[in-house]
Steps between C-alpha positions, in 0.01 A plus 500: 500500500733352762553848642136496614584211735733730695241770565368530855147540368528171308626326815216650703247386242647148502479483878140623486400214270684245713336616822147588392446251220715220644704468181830314496802733467569435129130515415470833683807632319363404159162648578652819639708539183195453277298750706790743535587479132133539402575409143208431270716279280598271785824317563600165356600193696856545372512862619389389845763225499765755412391751765461259791768243412283221640423156367242454228286291733504769771400774257236273345356411842479868596328590173248218542428612856447861393284394205288272719448787745403726207778742596654479153383416153665336202480662163614382159595737227413443138741270318709432813535177692620666818262572780514832676403553861366821649312615807129439467354808335196471728723498810346790693148395415571143603653605833213732584244230427684260732512757780135586445395134528699453821344812652148397397551160661646662811193723531259211441654278765532777760143615434381146574713489815363839606141383446569182698648692791205739504254210498673339798526829689876461513617812679864399494559689176489868419212541253620846394844366400344223294263744331788736419697211354208377289433854375867537410495175303193620311664835420825344384320243286298777337815703435672200343197440278521859375870455421427171319234674290741784416782259412272298271397820325864603460598158366214501248596850384865398452405180316282692258791736426732214405 
């Protein structure tokens, strides 16, 4: 598993999580490993300690952060005391819903601003640009909703097969 840490793709993924999700370096590394590894069984705390050679408190803090953010989930296996950690199985669905909510809010607030500017005859803004932007937000939100619907269907199909 340590060989994964040397891959350029793993390093790129780690940097992505640091930059776009504002994760601390160790937290981003742990999350990138869990996503990169994509193992259903998950990894134990001890395995993560071994891979990252960090203190127990640092690993624990990172796992708590990722759990609180719903990026990872803990699972317990029958007749085992150890907890296993894996990337949230609803990861893509969760991310799309977050993006969709941000875009909906963006469209709502800019629609209100657009209406206000029209009501005050504010000619300092380009109405066509605003309309194009609002239309784009509507199109993207609709596209994301279709993807969410398809993902939910796929997840339900896979769960029924297990």
